[in-house]
C-alpha positions in Angstrom: -8.0 -26.7 -15.2 -7.4 -25.6 -18.8 -3.7 -25.5 -19.4 -4.2 -23.8 -22.8 -6.1 -20.9 -21.2 -3.9 -17.9 -20.3 -4.8 -14.8 -18.4 -3.5 -11.2 -18.9 -4.2 -9.2 -15.8 -3.0 -6.0 -14.1 -4.2 -2.5 -13.5 -6.1 -0.3 -15.8 -4.2 1.5 -18.6 -1.2 -0.9 -18.5 -1.6 -2.2 -22.1 -3.7 -5.4 -21.6 -6.2 -4.8 -24.3 -3.6 -3.5 -26.7 -1.6 -6.7 -26.1 -4.7 -8.9 -26.5 -5.5 -7.1 -29.8 -2.0 -7.8 -31.1 -2.2 -11.5 -30.1 -5.5 -11.8 -31.9 -4.0 -10.1 -35.0 -1.3 -12.8 -34.9 -4.0 -15.5 -35.0 -4.4 -16.5 -31.4 -7.8 -17.1 -29.8 -8.6 -14.2 -27.5 -11.4 -13.4 -25.1 -12.2 -9.8 -24.4 -12.6 -8.2 -21.0 -16.2 -8.5 -19.8 -16.1 -5.4 -17.6 -15.8 -2.9 -20.4 -18.5 -4.6 -22.5 -20.9 -4.6 -19.5 -20.2 -0.9 -18.9 -21.0 -0.1 -22.6 -24.2 -2.2 -22.5 -25.4 -0.7 -19.2 -24.8 2.9 -20.3 -26.5 2.3 -23.6 -29.5 0.7 -22.0 -29.7 3.0 -19.0 -29.0 0.1 -16.6 -27.3 0.4 -13.3 -25.0 -2.7 -13.2 -22.1 -0.3 -13.2 -19.0 0.2 -11.0 -20.3 3.7 -10.1 -23.9 2.6 -9.5 -24.6 -1.0 -8.4 -21.3 -2.7 -7.9 -22.7 -6.0 -6.8 -25.0 -6.2 -9.9 -21.8 -5.3 -12.0 -20.0 -8.2 -10.2 -22.8 -10.6 -10.9 -22.8 -9.7 -14.6 -19.0 -10.1 -14.9 -19.1 -13.5 -13.2 -21.9 -14.7 -15.4 -20.2 -13.5 -18.6 -16.7 -14.7 -17.6 -17.9 -18.2 -16.7 -19.9 -18.4 -20.0 -16.8 -17.2 -21.9 -14.7 -19.8 -20.1 -17.2 -22.6 -21.0 -17.4 -21.4 -24.6 -13.6 -21.3 -24.9 -13.4 -25.1 -24.1 -14.3 -25.7 -27.7 -11.2 -23.8 -29.0 -7.9 -25.6 -29.7 -4.5 -24.1 -29.0 -3.8 -21.2 -26.6 -6.6 -19.0 -25.6 -5.7 -15.6 -24.1 -8.2 -14.0 -21.7 -8.2 -10.2 -21.1 -8.7 -10.7 -17.3 -9.9 -13.9 -15.7 -12.5 -14.8 -13.1 -10.1 -14.1 -10.2 -10.1 -10.5 -11.3 -13.6 -10.3 -9.9 -12.2 -11.1 -6.4 -9.7 -8.4 -6.9 -12.4 -5.9 -7.9 -14.4 -6.7 -4.7 -11.2 -6.4 -2.6 -10.4 -3.0 -4.2 -14.0 -1.8 -3.5 -13.8 -3.0 0.1 -16.8 -5.3 -0.5 -17.3 -8.8 0.9 -16.9 -11.7 -1.5 -20.2 -13.7 -1.6 -19.5 -17.4 -1.4 -21.0 -18.1 -4.8 -18.8 -15.5 -6.4 -15.7 -17.0 -4.7 -16.7 -20.5 -5.8 -17.4 -19.3 -9.4 -14.2 -17.3 -9.6 -12.0 -20.1 -8.4 -13.8 -22.9 -10.3 -12.5 -21.7 -13.7 -8.8 -22.6 -13.5 -6.4 -21.2 -16.1 -2.8 -22.1 -16.9 -0.6 -21.7 -13.9 1.3 -18.9 -15.6 -0.6 -15.6 -15.5 0.7 -12.5 -17.4 0.7 -9.3 -15.3 0.9 -5.9 -17.0 2.6 -3.6 -14.4 1.6 0.0 -14.0 3.5 2.0 -16.6 3.3 5.8 -16.4 4.2 6.4 -20.1 1.1 4.6 -21.4 -1.4 5.2 -18.6 -4.5 7.1 -19.9 -8.1 7.8 -18.9 -11.1 7.2 -21.1 -14.9 7.1 -20.6 -14.8 3.6 -19.2 -11.4 3.8 -17.4 -11.7 6.5 -14.8 -9.1 5.4 -12.2 -6.3 7.5 -11.0 -2.6 6.6 -11.1 -2.7 5.5 -7.5 -5.8 3.3 -8.1 -4.1 1.8 -11.2 -1.0 0.9 -9.1 -3.1 -0.5 -6.3 -5.2 -2.6 -8.7 -2.0 -4.1 -10.2 -0.8 -5.0 -6.7 -4.2 -6.5 -5.7 -4.3 -8.6 -8.8 -0.8 -9.9 -8.1 -1.9 -10.8 -4.6 -5.2 -12.5 -5.6 -3.6 -14.7 -8.3 -0.6 -15.6 -6.2 -3.0 -16.6 -3.3 -4.8 -18.8 -5.7 -1.6 -20.6 -6.6 -0.8 -18.9 -9.9 2.7 -18.0 -11.0 3.0 -14.3 -12.0 5.0 -13.5 -15.1 5.4 -9.7 -15.2 5.4 -8.4 -18.7 8.2 -6.1 -19.8 7.4 -2.4 -20.2 8.1 -2.3 -23.9 6.2 -1.9 -27.2 3.2 -4.0 -28.0 5.0 -6.2 -30.6 7.8 -7.0 -28.1 5.2 -7.8 -25.4 3.4 -10.1 -27.8 6.7 -11.8 -28.7 7.3 -12.3 -25.0 3.9 -13.9 -24.4 4.2 -16.0 -27.6 7.6 -17.3 -26.4 6.0 -18.3 -23.1 3.2 -20.1 -24.8 5.7 -22.3 -26.6 7.2 -23.6 -23.4 
């Protein structure tokens, strides 16, 4: 387990990436979400490892990239903030109604993070769609609930982030990292 690795998870459009960007601006090490990068790459190359095409190929790409990022982050000192962690892959499969292959479960649970996981709750005022985030409000709320369940089942303590501006959320996370 890497006690200095912290995960920010939750549903789409709840402010995770904005928070990660602010924490990076403040000088913390941050690791971007793999899913969005894979979508961009696959669309650009005409690939099909996409949530709307080949979900299992998408899962394999996320797992590979997330485990590599976890390994690479071992060299960093101080807190490292991940925009989603490997357990999010289990949540994704659950949301899609797909079975979790044993190697995916093993990979997603092998990379342990700090026991405290930051959850961005669904927040109507900031929820938006974009070309990579196509989920509805209901899907966003369900995603948040599933991520809470997955991380809790894996023994993590959920710290729900306040629905407030990015700077205040970053202050909240920073205060927790100092504990």
